[in-house]
PABA-776870 format. One line per 3 residues: number of its first residue (from 1); for each residue x, y, z of N, C-alpha, C. Coordinates in Angstrom, 1 decimal. Layout:
BEGIN
NUM> X,Y,Z,X,Y,Z,X,Y,Z ~ ...
//
This chain:
BEGIN
1> 2.6,0.8,-17.8,2.3,0.2,-16.5,0.8,0.3,-16.2 ~ 0.1,-0.7,-16.1,-1.4,-0.7,-16.0,-1.8,-1.0,-14.5 ~ -2.6,-0.1,-14.0,-3.1,-0.4,-12.6,-4.3,-1.3,-12.7
4> -4.2,-2.4,-12.0,-5.3,-3.3,-12.0,-6.3,-3.0,-10.9 ~ -7.6,-2.9,-11.3,-8.6,-2.5,-10.3,-8.7,-3.7,-9.3 ~ -8.9,-3.3,-8.0,-9.0,-4.3,-7.0,-10.3,-5.1,-7.2
7> -10.2,-6.4,-7.1,-11.3,-7.3,-7.3,-12.2,-7.3,-6.1 ~ -13.5,-7.1,-6.2,-14.4,-7.0,-5.1,-14.3,-8.3,-4.2 ~ -14.3,-9.5,-4.8,-14.2,-10.7,-4.0,-13.0,-10.7,-3.1
10> -11.9,-10.2,-3.5,-10.7,-10.2,-2.7,-10.9,-9.3,-1.5 ~ -11.5,-8.1,-1.7,-11.8,-7.2,-0.6,-12.8,-7.9,0.4 ~ -13.9,-8.5,-0.2,-14.9,-9.1,0.7,-14.3,-10.2,1.5
13> -13.4,-11.0,0.8,-12.8,-12.1,1.5,-11.9,-11.6,2.7 ~ -11.2,-10.5,2.4,-10.3,-10.0,3.5,-11.2,-9.4,4.6 ~ -12.3,-8.8,4.2,-13.2,-8.2,5.3,-13.8,-9.2,6.1
16> -14.2,-10.3,5.5,-14.8,-11.4,6.3,-13.7,-12.1,7.2 ~ -12.5,-12.2,6.6,-11.4,-12.8,7.3,-11.1,-12.2,8.7 ~ -11.2,-10.9,8.8,-10.8,-10.2,10.0,-12.0,-9.4,10.7
19> -13.2,-9.5,10.1,-14.2,-8.7,10.6,-14.6,-9.0,12.0 ~ -14.4,-10.3,12.4,-14.8,-10.6,13.8,-13.7,-10.3,14.8 ~ -12.5,-9.9,14.4,-11.4,-9.7,15.3,-11.6,-8.6,16.3
22> -12.0,-7.5,15.8,-12.2,-6.3,16.6,-12.8,-5.2,15.8 ~ -13.3,-4.2,16.4,-13.9,-3.0,15.7,-12.8,-2.3,15.0 ~ -11.5,-2.4,15.5,-10.4,-1.7,14.8,-10.2,-2.4,13.5
25> -10.1,-3.7,13.5,-9.9,-4.5,12.3,-11.0,-4.3,11.3 ~ -12.2,-4.2,11.7,-13.3,-4.0,10.8,-13.3,-2.6,10.2 ~ -13.0,-1.6,11.0,-13.0,-0.3,10.5,-11.8,-0.1,9.5
28> -10.6,-0.7,9.9,-9.5,-0.7,9.0,-9.7,-1.2,7.7 ~ -10.3,-2.4,7.6,-10.6,-3.1,6.3,-11.6,-2.4,5.5 ~ -12.6,-1.8,6.2,-13.6,-1.0,5.5,-13.0,0.3,4.9
31> -12.1,0.9,5.7,-11.4,2.1,5.2,-10.5,1.7,4.0 ~ -9.7,0.6,4.1,-8.8,0.2,3.0,-9.6,-0.1,1.8 ~ -10.8,-0.8,1.9,-11.6,-1.1,0.8,-12.1,0.2,0.1
34> -12.5,1.2,1.0,-13.0,2.5,0.4,-11.9,3.2,-0.4 ~ -10.7,3.1,0.1,-9.5,3.7,-0.6,-9.3,3.0,-1.9 ~ -9.3,1.7,-1.9,-9.0,0.9,-3.1,-10.2,1.0,-4.2
37> -11.3,1.5,-3.8,-12.4,1.7,-4.7,-12.8,3.1,-4.9 ~ -11.8,4.0,-4.7,-11.9,5.4,-5.0,-12.8,6.3,-4.1 ~ -12.9,5.9,-2.8,-13.7,6.7,-1.9,-12.9,7.2,-0.7
40> -11.9,8.1,-1.0,-11.0,8.5,0.1,-11.7,9.2,1.3 ~ -12.7,10.0,1.0,-13.4,10.7,2.1,-14.0,9.7,3.0 ~ -14.7,8.7,2.5,-15.3,7.7,3.3,-14.2,6.9,4.1
43> -13.1,6.7,3.4,-12.0,6.0,4.0,-11.4,6.7,5.3 ~ -11.3,8.0,5.2,-10.8,8.8,6.3,-11.7,8.5,7.6 ~ -13.0,8.5,7.4,-13.9,8.2,8.6,-13.6,6.9,9.3
46> -13.5,5.9,8.5,-13.2,4.5,9.0,-11.8,4.5,9.6 ~ -10.8,4.9,8.9,-9.4,4.8,9.3,-9.1,5.7,10.5 ~ -9.7,6.9,10.6,-9.4,7.8,11.7,-10.0,7.1,13.0
49> -11.1,6.5,12.9,-11.7,5.8,14.0,-10.9,4.7,14.5 ~ -10.4,3.9,13.5,-9.5,2.7,13.8,-8.2,3.2,14.5 ~ -7.6,4.3,13.9,-6.3,4.8,14.4,-6.5,5.4,15.8
52> -7.7,5.9,16.1,-7.9,6.5,17.5,-7.9,5.4,18.5 ~ -8.5,4.2,18.1,-8.6,3.1,19.0,-7.3,2.4,19.2 ~ -6.5,2.3,18.1,-5.2,1.6,18.1,-4.3,2.1,17.0
55> -3.5,3.1,17.3,-2.6,3.6,16.2,-1.5,2.7,15.8 ~ -1.3,1.6,16.5,-0.3,0.6,16.2,-0.9,-0.6,15.4 ~ -2.2,-0.5,15.1,-2.8,-1.6,14.4,-2.2,-2.0,13.1
58> -2.0,-3.3,12.9,-1.5,-3.8,11.6,-2.2,-5.2,11.3 ~ -2.2,-5.5,10.1,-2.8,-6.8,9.7,-1.7,-7.9,9.9 ~ -2.1,-9.2,9.9,-1.2,-10.3,10.1,-0.7,-10.8,8.7
61> -0.8,-10.0,7.7,-0.3,-10.5,6.4,1.2,-10.6,6.3 ~ 1.7,-11.2,5.2,3.1,-11.3,5.0,3.7,-9.9,4.9 ~ 3.0,-9.0,4.2,3.4,-7.6,4.3,2.3,-6.9,5.1
64> 2.6,-6.6,6.3,1.6,-5.9,7.2,1.1,-4.6,6.6 ~ -0.2,-4.4,6.8,-0.9,-3.2,6.4,-1.2,-2.4,7.7 ~ -0.7,-1.2,7.8,-0.8,-0.5,9.0,-1.7,0.7,8.9
67> -2.5,0.9,10.0,-3.6,1.8,10.0,-3.1,3.3,9.7 ~ -2.1,3.7,10.4,-1.6,5.1,10.2,-1.2,5.4,8.7 ~ -0.6,4.4,8.1,-0.1,4.5,6.7,-1.3,4.7,5.8
70> -2.4,3.9,6.0,-3.6,4.1,5.2,-4.4,5.3,5.5 ~ -4.4,5.7,6.7,-5.0,7.0,7.1,-4.3,8.1,6.4 ~ -3.0,8.1,6.5,-2.2,9.2,5.8,-2.5,9.2,4.3
73> -2.5,8.0,3.7,-2.9,7.9,2.3,-4.2,8.5,2.0 ~ -5.2,8.2,2.9,-6.6,8.7,2.7,-6.6,10.2,2.7 ~ -5.9,10.8,3.7,-5.8,12.2,3.8,-5.2,12.8,2.5
76> -4.1,12.1,2.0,-3.5,12.6,0.8,-4.4,12.6,-0.4 ~ -5.2,11.5,-0.5,-6.1,11.4,-1.7,-7.3,12.3,-1.6 ~ -7.6,12.9,-0.4,-8.6,13.9,-0.3,-8.1,15.3,-0.5
79> -6.8,15.4,-0.6,-6.2,16.7,-0.8,-5.8,17.4,0.5 ~ -5.9,16.8,1.6,-5.5,17.3,2.9,-4.1,17.0,3.2 ~ -3.2,17.7,2.5,-1.8,17.3,2.5,-1.1,17.5,3.9
82> -1.5,18.5,4.6,-1.0,18.8,5.9,-1.3,17.7,6.9 ~ -2.5,17.2,6.9,-2.9,16.1,7.7,-2.2,14.8,7.3 ~ -2.1,14.6,6.0,-1.4,13.4,5.5,0.0,13.4,6.0
85> 0.7,14.5,5.8,2.1,14.6,6.2,2.2,14.3,7.7 ~ 1.4,14.9,8.6,1.5,14.7,10.0,1.3,13.3,10.4 ~ 0.3,12.6,9.8,-0.1,11.3,10.0,1.0,10.3,9.6
88> 1.6,10.6,8.4,2.6,9.7,7.8,3.9,9.9,8.5 ~ 4.2,11.0,9.0,5.5,11.2,9.8,5.4,10.4,11.1 ~ 4.2,10.3,11.7,4.0,9.4,12.8,4.1,8.0,12.4
91> 3.5,7.6,11.3,3.6,6.2,10.8,5.0,5.8,10.6 ~ 5.9,6.7,10.0,7.3,6.3,9.7,8.0,6.2,11.0 ~ 7.7,7.1,12.0,8.4,7.0,13.3,8.1,5.8,14.0
94> 6.9,5.2,13.9,6.6,4.0,14.6,7.0,2.8,13.8 ~ 6.9,2.8,12.5,7.3,1.7,11.6,8.2,2.2,10.5 ~ 9.5,2.4,10.8,10.4,3.0,9.8,10.6,2.1,8.5
97> 10.2,0.8,8.6,10.4,-0.1,7.5,9.2,-0.2,6.6 ~ 8.2,0.6,6.8,6.9,0.5,6.0,7.1,1.2,4.7 ~ 7.2,0.5,3.6,7.5,1.1,2.3,6.4,2.1,1.9
100> 5.1,1.8,2.1,4.0,2.7,1.6,4.0,4.0,2.5 ~ 4.4,3.9,3.7,4.4,5.1,4.5,5.4,6.1,4.0 ~ 6.6,5.6,3.6,7.6,6.5,3.0,7.2,7.1,1.7
103> 6.6,6.2,0.8,6.1,6.8,-0.5,5.1,7.9,-0.3 ~ 4.1,7.6,0.5,3.0,8.6,0.7,3.5,9.9,1.5 ~ 4.5,9.7,2.4,5.0,10.8,3.1,5.8,11.7,2.1
106> 6.5,11.0,1.2,7.2,11.8,0.2,6.3,12.6,-0.7 ~ 5.2,11.9,-1.1,4.2,12.6,-1.9,3.6,13.8,-1.2 ~ 3.3,13.6,0.1,2.7,14.7,0.8,3.8,15.9,1.0
109> 5.0,15.5,1.1,6.1,16.5,1.2,6.2,17.3,-0.1 ~ 6.1,16.6,-1.2,6.2,17.3,-2.5,5.0,18.3,-2.6 ~ 3.9,17.9,-2.1,2.7,18.8,-2.2,2.8,20.0,-1.2
112> 3.6,19.9,-0.2,3.8,20.9,0.8,5.1,21.6,0.7 ~ 5.7,21.6,-0.5,6.9,22.4,-0.9,8.1,21.9,-0.2 ~ 8.3,20.7,0.1,9.5,20.1,0.6,10.1,19.2,-0.5
115> 10.5,19.8,-1.6,10.9,19.0,-2.8,12.0,18.0,-2.5 ~ 13.1,18.4,-1.9,14.3,17.5,-1.7,13.9,16.4,-0.8 ~ 13.4,16.7,0.3,13.0,15.6,1.3,11.9,14.7,0.7
118> 11.0,15.3,0.0,9.9,14.5,-0.6,10.4,13.5,-1.6 ~ 11.3,13.9,-2.5,11.9,13.0,-3.5,12.7,11.9,-2.8 ~ 13.4,12.2,-1.7,14.2,11.2,-1.0,13.3,10.2,-0.3
121> 12.2,10.7,0.2,11.3,9.7,0.9,10.6,8.8,-0.2 ~ 10.2,9.4,-1.3,9.6,8.6,-2.4,10.6,7.5,-2.8 ~ 11.8,7.9,-3.1,12.8,7.0,-3.6,13.1,5.9,-2.6
124> 13.2,6.3,-1.3,13.4,5.3,-0.2,12.2,4.3,-0.2 ~ 11.0,4.8,-0.3,9.9,3.9,-0.3,9.8,3.0,-1.5 ~ 10.1,3.5,-2.6,10.2,2.6,-3.8,11.2,1.5,-3.7
127> 12.4,1.9,-3.2,13.5,0.9,-3.0,13.0,-0.1,-2.0 ~ 12.3,0.3,-1.0,11.8,-0.7,0.0,10.8,-1.6,-0.6 ~ 10.0,-1.1,-1.5,9.0,-2.0,-2.2,9.7,-3.1,-2.9
130> 10.7,-2.6,-3.7,11.5,-3.6,-4.5,12.2,-4.6,-3.6 ~ 12.8,-4.1,-2.5,13.5,-5.0,-1.6,12.6,-6.0,-1.0 ~ 11.4,-5.6,-0.6,10.4,-6.4,0.0,10.0,-7.5,-0.9
133> 9.7,-7.2,-2.2,9.3,-8.2,-3.2,10.4,-9.1,-3.5 ~ 11.6,-8.7,-3.6,12.7,-9.5,-3.8,12.9,-10.5,-2.7 ~ 12.8,-10.1,-1.5,12.9,-10.9,-0.3,11.8,-12.0,-0.3
136> 10.6,-11.6,-0.5,9.5,-12.6,-0.5,9.7,-13.6,-1.7 ~ 10.1,-13.1,-2.9,10.2,-13.9,-4.1,11.2,-15.0,-3.9 ~ 12.2,-14.8,-3.0,13.2,-15.8,-2.7,12.7,-17.0,-1.9
139> 11.5,-16.8,-1.3,10.9,-17.9,-0.6,10.4,-19.0,-1.6 ~ 10.8,-20.2,-1.5,10.5,-21.2,-2.4,9.0,-21.7,-2.3 ~ 8.4,-21.4,-1.2,7.0,-21.8,-0.9,6.1,-20.7,-1.3
142> 6.3,-19.5,-0.8,5.3,-18.4,-1.1,5.7,-17.4,-2.1 ~ 7.0,-17.4,-2.5,7.5,-16.4,-3.4,6.9,-16.3,-4.7 ~ 6.4,-17.4,-5.2,5.8,-17.5,-6.6,4.5,-16.7,-6.7
145> 3.9,-16.4,-5.6,2.6,-15.7,-5.6,2.8,-14.2,-5.7 ~ 4.0,-13.7,-5.4,4.2,-12.2,-5.3,4.9,-11.7,-6.6 ~ 4.3,-10.8,-7.3,4.8,-10.1,-8.4,5.5,-11.1,-9.4
148> 4.7,-12.1,-9.8,5.3,-13.2,-10.6,5.9,-12.8,-11.9 ~ 5.4,-11.8,-12.5,5.9,-11.3,-13.8,6.9,-10.2,-13.6 ~ 7.2,-9.8,-12.3,8.2,-8.8,-12.0,7.8,-7.4,-12.5
151> 6.5,-7.2,-12.7,6.0,-6.0,-13.2,6.2,-4.8,-12.3 ~ 5.9,-5.1,-11.0,6.1,-4.0,-10.0,7.6,-3.7,-9.8 ~ 8.4,-4.7,-9.7,9.8,-4.5,-9.5,10.4,-3.8,-10.7
154> 10.0,-4.2,-11.9,10.4,-3.5,-13.1,10.1,-2.1,-13.1 ~ 8.9,-1.8,-12.7,8.4,-0.4,-12.7,9.2,0.5,-11.7 ~ 9.5,-0.1,-10.6,10.3,0.6,-9.6,11.7,0.9,-10.1
157> 12.4,-0.1,-10.7,13.7,0.1,-11.3,13.7,1.1,-12.4 ~ 12.7,1.1,-13.2,12.6,2.0,-14.3,12.4,3.4,-13.8 ~ 11.6,3.6,-12.8,11.3,4.9,-12.2,12.5,5.5,-11.5
160> 13.2,4.6,-10.7,14.4,5.1,-10.0,15.5,5.4,-11.0 ~ 15.6,4.8,-12.1,16.7,5.0,-13.1,16.4,6.3,-13.9 ~ 15.2,6.6,-14.1,14.8,7.8,-14.9,15.0,9.1,-14.2
163> 15.3,10.1,-14.9,15.4,11.4,-14.3,14.0,12.2,-14.5 ~ 13.1,11.8,-13.7,11.8,12.3,-13.8,11.6,13.6,-13.0 ~ 10.8,14.5,-13.5,10.4,15.7,-12.8,9.6,15.4,-11.6
166> 9.3,16.3,-10.8,8.5,16.1,-9.5,7.1,15.5,-9.8 ~ 6.4,16.1,-10.8,5.1,15.6,-11.1,5.1,14.2,-11.7 ~ 6.1,14.0,-12.5,6.2,12.6,-13.2,6.5,11.6,-12.1
169> 7.5,11.9,-11.2,7.8,11.0,-10.2,6.7,10.7,-9.2 ~ 5.9,11.7,-8.9,4.8,11.6,-8.0,3.7,10.6,-8.6 ~ 3.5,10.9,-9.9,2.5,10.0,-10.6,2.9,8.6,-10.7
172> 4.2,8.3,-11.0,4.7,7.0,-11.1,4.7,6.3,-9.8 ~ 5.2,7.0,-8.7,5.3,6.5,-7.4,3.9,6.1,-6.8 ~ 2.9,7.0,-7.0,1.6,6.6,-6.5,1.0,5.4,-7.2
175> 1.3,5.3,-8.5,0.8,4.1,-9.3,1.4,2.9,-8.8 ~ 2.7,2.9,-8.5,3.4,1.7,-8.0,2.9,1.4,-6.6 ~ 2.7,2.4,-5.8,2.3,2.1,-4.4,0.9,1.5,-4.4
178> 0.0,2.0,-5.3,-1.3,1.4,-5.4,-1.3,-0.1,-5.9 ~ -0.4,-0.3,-6.8,-0.2,-1.7,-7.3,0.4,-2.6,-6.3 ~ 1.3,-2.1,-5.5,1.9,-2.9,-4.4,0.8,-3.2,-3.4
181> 0.0,-2.3,-3.0,-1.1,-2.5,-2.1,-2.0,-3.6,-2.6 ~ -2.3,-3.5,-3.9,-3.2,-4.5,-4.5,-2.6,-5.9,-4.6 ~ -1.2,-5.9,-4.7,-0.5,-7.2,-4.8,-0.7,-8.0,-3.5
184> -0.9,-7.3,-2.4,-1.1,-8.1,-1.1,-2.4,-8.9,-1.2 ~ -3.4,-8.3,-1.8,-4.7,-9.1,-2.0,-4.5,-10.2,-3.0 ~ -3.8,-9.8,-4.2,-3.7,-10.8,-5.2,-2.9,-12.0,-4.7
187> -1.8,-11.8,-4.0,-1.0,-12.9,-3.5,-1.8,-13.8,-2.5 ~ -2.5,-13.1,-1.6,-3.3,-13.8,-0.6,-4.4,-14.7,-1.3 ~ -5.0,-14.1,-2.3,-6.1,-14.8,-3.1,-5.5,-16.0,-3.9
190> -4.4,-15.7,-4.5,-3.8,-16.8,-5.4,-3.3,-18.0,-4.5 ~ -2.7,-17.6,-3.4,-2.2,-18.7,-2.5,-3.4,-19.5,-2.0 ~ -4.4,-18.8,-1.6,-5.6,-19.5,-1.1,-6.2,-20.4,-2.1
193> -6.3,-19.8,-3.4,-6.9,-20.6,-4.5,-6.1,-21.8,-4.8 ~ -4.8,-21.7,-4.8,-3.9,-22.9,-5.0,-4.1,-23.9,-4.0 ~ -4.1,-23.5,-2.7,-4.3,-24.5,-1.6,-5.6,-25.2,-1.7
196> -6.7,-24.5,-2.2,-8.0,-25.2,-2.3,-8.2,-25.9,-3.7 ~ -7.1,-25.8,-4.5,-7.2,-26.6,-5.8,-7.6,-25.8,-7.0 ~ -7.8,-24.4,-6.8,-8.2,-23.6,-7.9,-7.0,-23.0,-8.7
199> -7.2,-22.2,-9.7,-6.2,-21.7,-10.5,-5.8,-20.3,-9.9 ~ -4.5,-20.0,-10.0,-4.0,-18.7,-9.5,-4.3,-17.6,-10.5 ~ -4.1,-16.4,-10.0,-4.3,-15.2,-10.8,-3.0,-14.8,-11.6
202> -3.1,-13.7,-12.4,-2.0,-13.4,-13.2,-1.1,-12.4,-12.5 ~ -1.6,-11.5,-11.6,-0.8,-10.6,-10.8,0.0,-9.6,-11.6 ~ -0.5,-9.1,-12.7,0.3,-8.2,-13.6,-0.1,-6.8,-13.4
205> 0.7,-5.8,-14.0,0.4,-4.4,-14.0,0.0,-4.0,-15.3
//
């Protein structure tokens, strides 16, 4: 399973798309971009500021991206697992259907010695990712842009079926979560490209 690096044009396009909406939206997208390009410490600054202004902020995408989920992920990637867990517990309480919030909460729980609950949260999040992609894929208009090769869904099914140890599960789950996050950009880019007469992307792992 190969993690595709986020393409800078997609990030820039998303940033331009919402940059004028509010300072919350601008900070959120800057933080998300920092996360996707390997700068979690910088991401915490942007996302914490956005969350302070509006902890309920989410993007208008087909799969909404929520500020508390990404802030929790940023804390997790900096190694501040206690802050990650606290933030992600709040994210899950506000938006219980957010797949990424469950995955990263489970990862933070594993890191803070809550093995059983952590594994359950990760598995619930992975199943929600699979369900979300299946639901969108059933749409005859937009479904073809989402996980067209079923790489993400295949990885989820393989991971859930395997008897992985905690470290292996955490590694696989984080990889899938990152790929699902990037799929939001790929699908948006490919849909926009098709509408403007360009060629779509491959969207693979």
